[in-house]
N, C-alpha and C positions, 0 to 999 in steps of 0.2 A: 298503096300496093307494095308488098315486100319484094325485094330484089334478092335472088339467089345467086351468090358468087361462088365460083369454083375454087377460089383461093382467098385466104384472109389477107394476102398482100396486095390485093387490088385496092386502088385508091378511088376516092369519090370526087377529086378535083383534078383539073388539068395541071400538069407539072409546068414549071417555068420554061419559057422558050428562049432560044438565043436571040439577042437583040443586035443592035448596031455595033460594029467593031469587035464582034465576037464576045460581047458581054452578055450577061443574063438579063433578060427583060423581067422586071419586077412589077407586078400589078398591085399597087398599094391603095389603100382607101384615102379619102380626103384628109382624115384626121392624122394618119401616118405621114402623109406628105407635108402637112402643116408642121408636125413635130420635127421632121427631118430638115427643115430649112435652117440656115445658119442664123445666128443671133445678129440683128441689125446693129450698126454702130450708133453711138450716142450723137445727138445733134450738135453738141459742143465739142466733139472730138476733132482734133487736128492731127495731121500726120507728123512724122519726124521733121525736125528743123533741117534746113538745107546745110547750114554751117554752124559750128559751135560758137561763132562770134555773131552777135546781133546787136543792133543799136539800142541804147538805153534811152527811155523816154525822158522828157524834161520834167515830168511830174516825179519820176523816181529820183532824179538828180536833186531836186529841190525839196524832197521829203524830209521831215523832221522826225527823228527817232524818239520813241517814248522813253520814259524813265526806266521802265523794265528792260527795254532793249539795251540802254546804256549800262545798266547794272550788269547784265549778262555779258556785255562786251569787255568789262574790266578784267585785267589779268588777275590771276590767283595770287593772293598775298602770301608772303613768306611766313612760316610758323614762328610765332613770337618767342617760344622757348626752345629754339634750335640749339643754343649753346649750354643747355643745362647739364648737370652731372649725370652720368649713366647710373649712379647709385640712387636707389629710392630711399628717402628719409621716412622712417616710421614715426608717426605722431605719438605724442605722450599718452593720449587717450587709448591708442591701440596697444601700447605697452602695458598699461595698467588694467586692461579689461580682464574680467574673470569669466571663464567658460561655464555654461550651465551644466547641470548633471546629465541632461540628454545629450549635449554635445560631447561631453567626456565619454559617455557610453558608446557613441558612434565612432569616436576617435580610437577606441581600443582595437587592436588587430584581431582578425578572425582566427579563432583557434581551429587548427586543422589537425586531424588525427593522423598520426604516423602509421601508415599502412604496413610498413615493413618492420616496425618495432614491436608489433603484437605477436605473441607466441600463438601460432595457429596449429591446430591438430591435423588439419587437412588443407590441401591447396585451395585457396579461395574462401575458406571458412575463417572469418575474423572474430565472430561473436561465439564464445564457448556455449555449449548446451547446459542449461541450468540443471541442478541436481534433481529438482522435482520432475522435470521432463524425462530424466533418465529412469526414474522409478515409476513413472506413470504406466497404467495398464489400459489397453484399448477396450472399448465396449464390444459387445457381441455384434452390434450393427457395423461398427468399423471393421471388425475382423471379417464379417461376411462380404463387405464391400472390397476388402483388400484381396480376396481370393480371385485367382485368375479365371477368366471366362472359359468354360470347357468347350471343346470342339463339338460340332454337330455329329449326330449319330451316323449320318451317311457321308461324313467327311473322309476324303481319301487324299493321301499325299500325292505330290506331283509325280507324273510318270517319268521314267527315264527317257533319254533321247531315243533309244532303240528298245523295242519290245516285240516279242514274238506274236505273229498273226495266227489266230486259231485256224484249225483245219476246216471248220464250217464256213468261215469267211473266205477261204481260198477256193472252195468248191461251190459257193452260192451262185445261183442263176437269176438274172433279172427277170421281172415279169414282162408280159407282152406289152402292157401299157408303158412301162419304163423304156422298153426297146423302141416303141413308137416315138416317145418324146426325145430320145437321144439321137434319133436318125436325123441327118441334115435335111433341110428343105430342098425338094426337087425343083429344078429350074423350070420344069413344065407346069408347075402349079402357080407360077408367078403370072399375074395378069397385068398387062401394060396399060389397059384402059380402066384400071380400078379408080373409082372416085370416092375418096374418104368422106365427102360432104353429101353424098346421096343418101336420102332417107328411105329405108325399105318400106314396102307396102304394109308389112305386118306392124311396123312401128307406128305408122299413121293410124292404124285401126286399133291400137292398143288402148286399154282403159285402165285408169289407175285404181288401185285397191282402196277400200274404205280407210285403211290405216294410213296410206300415202296421202289421201285427201285430207285426213285429219291433221297430219303433220304440215300440210301446206297452208293451213289456216293461220293467219297472223295472230300474235298474242293480243288479248283483249286490252291489256294495259298500254300497248303501243299503238292502238287504233284510235284516231281522233275523228270525230264526226265533222263534216263540212258545214260551215255556217251559210245559210241561205239568206242572201241580202234581198 
């Protein structure tokens, strides 16, 4: 059975109630309560030690370190070539080596064009126009594309800030319908008991037109037949 509500702000469930000590009483499901529990501590977990000093067991005192532990415990050795000369000696083979053609090509400095040494005819124009481009003639198609687009036949320039009002506009009279629409709403026409959700009797008895029924039919490509098991 359908329920007719007078407002869309009505709710279908009971709101939370105040609980103990002024807190809100939350009614949660069993699954939510299970997820809200804190994580249990591990079985082997122990709390903080009472003091930073604790007795060492006899097994730890008599333990024998492995070779790897002994190696890691050794102090770092001093660099053997600590007193060598700060100058690097170049070997004879490095002095006699011959660079390849590819290495010589990469070793050449990059040639940069002097931007301020070129004679320019106009600011920012560094490459001069060739003679053939100066004597070239545009085709008919290029000339037609180069023409500016004409204005529309009904185009009018923008109006000035002030313009005279015509005599007919000053003496025009509004129609009766326009006067009715411009009149403010009377306070006597306001109904305090107006219900926007009330369906009129005529709307209940209305019948859709054939065109509206045709538009309400779903598309055939979106309709799937149900499988009967």
